[in-house]
N, C-alpha and C positions, 0 to 999 in steps of 0.2 A: 368546578369540574364540569367538563362538557357532558351533554346528554349521552353521546356515544360511549364515552368512557364509563359513565355511571352505569350503563346497561351491561357492561362486560361482566363475565362470570367472576365469582369470588376469587378463583385462582389467578385470573388475569389482573384483578384489582390489586393483588398482593405483589405483582411484579414491579421491580424497579428496573427500568430500561437503561441500557448502557451502550455507549459506542466504544468499541475496542479498536485500537490502531497499533501498528508496529513501525518502528523507525525505518524510514527510507527517504532520506533527503532528496529533493526539497518537498516531498509530499507529506512526510511526517517527521518532525524533529522534536525530540524530548528535551526542550530547552527550559531555562529559568523563566519565571513570569516576566512578561513584558517583551520578550524576544520573539523572533519569528518562530512559529510553531509548525508551519508547513501548510500546503494547499489543502490536503485532505483533512488535517486537523481543523483548519478554519471552516471548511464546509461542514464538518461534523458539529462544530460549535454553533454554526448558523442554524443547522437543523434543530439542535437542542433548544436554542433560544426561541425559535418559532413554535416548537412544540409546547414549551413552558408558557410562552405568552398566550397561547390559545388554550391553556389548561388541558392539553390533549394527552398528557401522560405524566406518570410519576417517574422522573428521569434523574440520573446522576447529573450533577451540574456541569461537568466537563468530561471530554473524552479521556479514556484510560489508555496510556501507551505501555505496551508490554512487549517482551521479546516474542518473535513470531510464533515459535512453537507453543509458548504458554498462551498467547492470545487465541490461537486456533483451537487449543485444547479446551479453553473456557467456552469458546463459540460452539464447539461440538457437544458440549455437555450441559449447558445451562440455557434455558429459553429466555427470551427478552434481551438478547444481545445482538448488536449490529456491528458490521465492519464494512469499510468503504474501499478496500484495496485488494479484492479477491479476483484472481484470474480464473476463468471458467474452464474446467477440464472434465474429462469423463470420470476420473477418479473422484472429483469433488461434487459432481452433479447432484447426487442424492444426499450429500452431507449438510447442505444449506438451502435456505430459501433465497432465490435469486430475484432481486427487487428491480434494479435499474442500472444500466451502464453509467459510469460517472467519468470515464475518460479512456485513454489508451496509453500503453507503455511500450517503448521500444528498447530491446536488449541487444547488446553487442559485447564483443571482447575489447577490453581496454588495456593498453600497455603504457609503459613509461618512456622507453627509448626505442625499442625494436618495433618494426612495423607490426600492427595488430593482425591477428587472423581474421579473414573475411568469411570463413566458413567453418563448420564443425570439423571437417576433415583436416583443415590447416591447424586448428587448435589442438588436435591430437598429437602434434609434434612437440607440444610444450610439456615441460616437466612438472610445473606447479601452477595451478589456477585457483584463485580465490573465488568463493561462492558463498551465498547466504545460507546458513545452516537450516535444514528442514523446509526449504522453499521449493517452489515449483522449478526454479532454475537448477537447484541441485539435482532434483529428480530427473529433469530433462537430460542433464549431462550424464548422469549415471546410466540412463536408458540408452545413451549413445556410446557407452563403453568407457566413459571416464570414471575411474575409481581411485587408483593410487595417486593420480596427479592432483586430486582435489584437496584444497585446504579450506575447511569450513570456518566461517566467522559468524559472530552473533550480531554484528551491525556493520554498516558501511564504513564507519570511521576506522574500524579494525582492518577492513579490506584495503582501504586507502593507505594505511600505515605499512601494510605488507608490501604494497606496490612501491611506496616511497623508498623503502630500504632494501629493495631487491629480493625480498623473501619469496615472491611469486613472480612468474613470468607474465601473467595476465590476470585480469579480474573480469568475470562475467557479470555484467551489471546493467542497470538501467542507464541509458545515455544521459538523461536529465540529471540523474543522481551523480554521475561522474563529473559532469560539467559544473554542477552546483558546488561540489566539494572542492573543485579547483578554484571557483570564484571565491569560496570562503577560506582558501589557503590550507585546506586539510590535505588535498593533493598538492604536492610542492611544485610539480611541473605540469605543464598543460598536457592532459591525457591524449594519447593517440587512440582514436576510436575506429574500429573496423566497421565493415558493412553490417547492416541490421541482420541479426540472426532470427529475430522473432519480434513481431508487433502484435500486441493482444489488447483487447478491451479489458478494463478493470470494472468490477461490479460492486454495488452496494448489496450486501447479503444480510440475512437474518438467521439466527439459530433456529433449528427445527422446534416446532411447538410455539413459536412466537405468533401471537394473534395476527390473522390476515389483515384486520382493520388497521393495526399499527404499521404493517408493511405498506399498506396503501397510503397511509399518511406520510410516511417517509418519501415514497415515490412522488406524491403530489407536491410536497414542499420542495423537494429537489428540483422538480420541473418548473415550479414557480420561480425559484432562485435562478434557474437558467434563463427563463423567459424575460425576466426583468433586468438581466445583465449582471447580477451579483457574482455568478460563477466566473464570467469573463473578467470582471474586476479583480477577483482573487487570483486568477491565472496571471494577469498582468503584474500583480504585486510580486510574484515569484519569477517573472520572466518566462512564463510557460505558454503564453498565448500563441506563440509561433513555433512551439516545440511539440513533443509527442503527446502531451496531455491535451487532447483536442476533441 
């Protein structure tokens, strides 16, 4: 055990650190062992491997993938938790410890046949729009006056199925997510993607009460992975080196 960790308080020594993730292909995919897990899953596993190799923490061996609402509930109520896919908003600012940006996401309206909306105002003409339940995307649309038109889903595969079978007119989604699901034949026809509605950085965050020393270790190791080219290699693995995760 490292000297830094050994000097931590008794309460901190009892912590088992954990990385929480929620499914959003191709960033996080809850697949069987040996299959592609997603860019952020691979980054989280790389961080864990380096922490364990340096004996810098007592950590769960692998990232934990949970539905978004459950993952954020754990993050907000238990210290020693990390997450790599949080967009930074005024509402969230004081809920988490913000460690380091890990990429960007671009969101747009996606359709199957009809031309996609390029603006929020155009989207208001649609009767049914799929969106991820409990997400910042849902809250954004509701704040813009979308209520009865929204169909909430628990994962992107469910949203894709709604689009495939005409149950919704559009899906408000990450552009990379929609293109990945088409590549993997979850979306059965090439998605029509509107102009970007929102492009935001995504952050690595920690739950409140997580020791600052551990937050600094996460930041340092991530920056080392960036500097040596590991992050770029992982982006290329998922075809994201020239897309919005940059």
